[in-house]
Legacy VTK file of the C-alpha trace (Angstrom):
# vtk DataFile Version 3.0
C-alpha trace
ASCII
DATASET POLYDATA
POINTS 318 float
289.111 12.922 66.167
292.805 11.261 66.036
294.022 14.415 65.548
292.591 16.037 68.880
293.391 13.118 70.578
297.197 13.128 69.461
297.159 17.074 70.420
295.679 16.235 73.904
298.269 13.603 74.392
301.103 16.136 73.390
299.834 18.700 75.400
299.673 16.572 78.539
303.391 15.211 77.816
305.100 18.253 76.817
302.387 21.454 78.116
301.233 19.551 81.708
298.095 19.516 79.919
297.599 23.298 80.228
298.783 24.175 76.695
298.893 23.537 72.911
302.174 22.572 71.245
303.132 24.781 68.343
306.097 23.149 66.453
308.850 22.908 69.423
306.916 25.181 71.783
304.123 25.351 74.313
301.380 28.145 74.011
300.104 27.965 77.280
296.570 28.572 78.154
295.308 31.865 79.828
295.120 30.047 83.411
298.717 28.449 83.110
300.677 31.751 84.354
302.731 32.010 87.674
302.521 34.549 90.445
305.185 36.361 88.275
302.855 36.439 85.113
305.417 33.864 83.382
303.719 30.905 81.601
304.444 27.721 83.316
302.522 25.363 81.441
305.759 23.702 80.418
307.910 23.047 83.196
311.976 24.097 83.486
313.321 21.008 84.876
316.140 21.657 87.381
319.578 20.150 85.944
321.651 17.766 88.208
324.986 18.803 89.186
327.880 16.345 89.514
331.470 15.619 89.738
332.628 14.786 86.317
333.668 11.270 86.628
336.888 11.330 84.681
338.346 14.127 86.813
338.835 13.198 90.176
338.994 16.692 92.492
342.793 17.433 93.492
343.783 20.030 96.323
343.259 22.891 94.143
341.181 21.625 90.934
337.262 20.504 90.670
335.448 19.451 87.246
331.546 19.731 87.601
329.188 18.579 84.897
325.352 18.368 84.064
323.345 17.129 81.370
321.096 19.949 79.470
317.684 19.865 80.767
315.950 21.424 77.616
313.461 19.209 76.281
312.545 18.496 72.781
309.281 20.505 73.129
308.373 23.107 75.525
311.017 25.173 77.516
314.093 26.658 76.051
317.018 27.078 78.212
318.644 30.228 77.746
321.755 29.806 80.539
322.705 27.880 83.487
323.922 30.143 86.377
326.436 28.331 88.785
327.476 29.742 92.225
330.379 28.796 94.200
331.726 29.713 97.634
334.311 28.354 100.102
331.956 27.766 103.121
333.109 27.488 107.105
331.766 24.105 108.669
331.114 26.626 111.848
328.747 29.110 110.406
325.614 29.344 108.445
326.284 28.471 104.964
323.278 30.611 103.464
324.934 34.011 104.915
327.078 34.296 101.974
326.062 33.693 98.346
329.599 33.480 96.897
330.450 34.156 93.207
327.824 33.692 90.475
328.747 32.738 86.999
326.521 32.824 83.835
327.319 29.727 81.549
326.323 31.913 78.588
327.339 35.396 79.312
330.466 34.888 81.485
331.950 31.285 80.777
331.126 30.982 77.029
331.738 34.580 75.964
335.520 34.315 77.249
334.945 36.438 80.644
336.458 33.038 82.053
339.654 33.372 83.757
342.667 31.069 83.740
341.036 30.113 86.994
337.536 28.807 85.544
336.932 27.575 82.255
333.598 26.114 80.430
333.239 22.649 78.416
330.592 21.165 76.306
330.456 17.625 74.976
327.836 15.224 73.606
326.078 12.855 76.001
325.671 9.031 75.247
322.856 10.321 72.689
324.200 12.422 70.105
321.208 15.127 70.707
321.979 15.413 74.499
324.504 17.898 75.243
326.920 17.746 78.681
327.940 21.165 80.172
330.768 21.161 82.335
332.883 23.839 84.157
336.361 23.220 85.681
337.911 25.477 88.638
341.707 25.323 88.923
342.342 27.945 91.694
340.566 26.538 94.681
342.055 26.337 98.230
343.268 22.905 99.458
341.644 21.119 102.173
338.509 23.839 101.936
334.867 22.856 102.127
333.072 24.481 98.773
329.443 24.876 97.911
328.195 24.676 94.384
324.723 25.472 93.254
323.545 25.050 89.580
319.902 26.264 88.263
318.527 26.621 84.653
316.988 29.910 83.559
314.822 29.763 80.364
314.119 32.331 77.252
311.356 33.719 79.632
313.296 34.604 82.689
312.097 31.420 84.933
314.542 29.829 87.053
314.430 26.053 87.838
315.030 24.659 91.235
318.706 24.533 92.481
320.906 21.304 92.308
323.671 21.397 95.026
327.057 19.927 95.770
329.033 20.235 98.850
332.720 18.806 98.845
335.986 19.338 100.294
338.921 19.603 98.278
341.951 17.160 98.809
344.762 18.082 101.227
347.700 20.610 100.727
350.673 19.144 98.615
353.665 18.045 100.609
357.235 17.458 99.431
357.988 14.598 102.114
361.341 14.315 101.356
361.824 18.206 102.194
359.897 17.864 105.316
362.256 14.813 106.537
365.422 17.310 105.728
363.943 20.266 107.496
363.258 17.846 110.354
367.088 16.869 110.356
367.753 20.592 110.324
365.857 21.397 113.177
367.259 18.278 115.275
370.647 19.541 114.237
370.011 23.023 115.368
368.334 22.080 118.656
371.269 19.614 119.591
373.806 20.678 122.313
374.388 24.095 122.816
372.190 26.424 120.834
373.379 29.802 120.023
370.770 32.643 119.544
371.854 32.688 115.598
370.831 29.336 115.504
367.597 29.480 117.621
366.275 32.451 115.138
367.492 30.113 112.294
365.188 27.385 113.599
362.234 29.770 114.364
362.250 31.391 110.751
362.805 27.776 109.289
359.351 26.582 110.809
357.345 29.584 110.346
358.301 29.701 106.864
357.060 26.512 105.903
353.335 25.552 105.424
350.983 24.279 108.179
350.555 20.905 106.458
354.600 20.721 106.127
355.008 21.891 109.754
352.967 18.746 110.585
354.781 16.552 108.539
357.931 18.026 109.885
356.887 17.413 113.502
355.865 13.854 112.348
359.422 13.007 110.952
361.224 14.495 114.133
359.291 12.501 116.410
359.940 9.261 114.423
363.553 9.801 114.200
364.616 11.906 117.364
361.592 11.161 119.933
364.120 9.817 122.551
365.986 13.313 122.738
362.630 14.727 123.627
359.586 14.990 121.522
359.092 18.333 119.048
356.707 20.401 120.930
358.725 19.956 124.319
362.126 20.389 122.543
360.791 23.615 120.604
359.220 25.361 123.696
362.852 24.288 125.471
364.797 26.030 122.644
362.919 28.708 121.744
360.927 29.889 124.765
357.033 29.520 125.145
356.152 32.491 123.020
358.307 31.731 120.182
357.127 27.903 120.385
353.498 28.900 120.717
353.288 31.001 117.586
354.920 27.837 115.418
352.728 25.335 117.150
349.279 27.097 116.818
349.927 26.813 113.304
349.178 22.975 113.476
345.833 23.950 114.576
345.191 25.086 111.008
345.056 21.300 109.690
341.850 19.570 109.353
341.501 16.405 111.387
340.855 14.917 108.095
344.274 16.022 106.596
346.130 15.436 109.962
345.145 11.823 110.020
346.555 11.531 106.628
349.643 13.293 107.123
350.429 10.684 109.787
351.048 8.206 106.954
354.331 6.308 106.782
355.495 7.754 103.468
353.838 10.489 101.205
354.636 10.736 97.642
353.734 13.526 95.379
352.754 13.010 91.509
351.312 14.923 88.557
348.546 13.655 86.368
347.633 15.298 83.178
343.933 15.289 82.168
342.341 16.002 78.888
339.840 18.728 79.415
337.273 20.472 76.626
337.514 24.110 76.588
334.664 26.026 74.919
334.081 29.563 73.499
331.206 31.029 71.874
331.944 32.211 68.212
328.960 34.911 68.376
328.679 37.779 70.647
325.558 37.836 72.545
324.297 41.495 72.306
323.746 43.310 75.808
320.071 42.897 76.784
319.180 39.984 74.919
319.933 37.241 76.948
316.478 35.836 77.829
315.983 35.541 74.248
318.864 33.512 73.115
318.723 29.429 73.048
321.869 28.292 74.705
321.647 24.944 72.493
321.791 26.885 69.496
324.880 28.988 70.662
327.824 28.508 68.021
330.714 27.173 70.205
334.322 26.331 69.572
335.672 23.631 71.511
339.526 22.388 71.781
341.009 19.741 73.959
343.677 21.067 76.595
345.358 19.178 79.284
345.013 20.109 82.745
347.935 19.367 85.297
346.524 17.920 88.451
348.983 17.499 91.480
348.279 14.629 94.057
349.626 13.256 97.227
349.604 9.653 97.338
349.804 8.424 101.130
350.598 4.808 102.312
352.345 2.755 104.907
355.137 1.365 102.843
357.155 3.238 100.152
355.675 3.076 96.569
357.197 1.935 93.273
LINES 1 319
318 0 1 2 3 4 5 6 7 8 9 10 11 12 13 14 15 16 17 18 19 20 21 22 23 24 25 26 27 28 29 30 31 32 33 34 35 36 37 38 39 40 41 42 43 44 45 46 47 48 49 50 51 52 53 54 55 56 57 58 59 60 61 62 63 64 65 66 67 68 69 70 71 72 73 74 75 76 77 78 79 80 81 82 83 84 85 86 87 88 89 90 91 92 93 94 95 96 97 98 99 100 101 102 103 104 105 106 107 108 109 110 111 112 113 114 115 116 117 118 119 120 121 122 123 124 125 126 127 128 129 130 131 132 133 134 135 136 137 138 139 140 141 142 143 144 145 146 147 148 149 150 151 152 153 154 155 156 157 158 159 160 161 162 163 164 165 166 167 168 169 170 171 172 173 174 175 176 177 178 179 180 181 182 183 184 185 186 187 188 189 190 191 192 193 194 195 196 197 198 199 200 201 202 203 204 205 206 207 208 209 210 211 212 213 214 215 216 217 218 219 220 221 222 223 224 225 226 227 228 229 230 231 232 233 234 235 236 237 238 239 240 241 242 243 244 245 246 247 248 249 250 251 252 253 254 255 256 257 258 259 260 261 262 263 264 265 266 267 268 269 270 271 272 273 274 275 276 277 278 279 280 281 282 283 284 285 286 287 288 289 290 291 292 293 294 295 296 297 298 299 300 301 302 303 304 305 306 307 308 309 310 311 312 313 314 315 316 317
């Protein structure tokens, strides 16, 4: 009959042909259970994690988003789990699992700190949801790995979606770096007293590694004919103190050291609109798997996020 054909068609589309469509869910056949005893006739598609196209990562801020993967019939997504960690290029990135955040229980319930916040907006089609998370306290020039998976109301996990990215180089105040280079030249110039040597040492140890790189750049571009920065520092401060200063330059990645050789660096602040969302309902403990994320009542407000950036160039900008 036509009804049976329609049922078989819907079953094959929504329930892998191993169950019946009942309203908006799948009742699995007895042979459609996985090794954990969980029904698996309606597959749980993996979410695809991506960078938010409207928020370019800065040195400390990264915004990620994904489309809701809950189908109209079958699987019911109860949560998304997002893990993030700073990874070292030289070690096995899977040794340390990093921090794990539940979208529903941590981020939407208000456990989000000022460093991490959740958002939810509509996709191009009104029925689709885009979930997003913004991280605001990352380390500059750091390699980060982000992983996301969905959890359904029966406790099944989807496959992982992963992004690895490097945050932008640390901010540098280039005019300040130039001032420090001038100050160091004046301290090194002529007879250098013990007090002047100590002032130079303290000044160079107080700046960040990126600023120190830039100070060296300005010093050499202005004063190299009097002896380059490394040679002058060793001569004026002695090998031990000079080594303590110069080894800090090794902390700057090759990527950032290339950019820090630019003729001019300018800093700018951008403000980006971002949706911050909170759940309006308190989820009872122990009920995690039974709440459907899409049904959660969420209150969202638009806020502005400040993004600080360096602009690198071979000539002065506007």
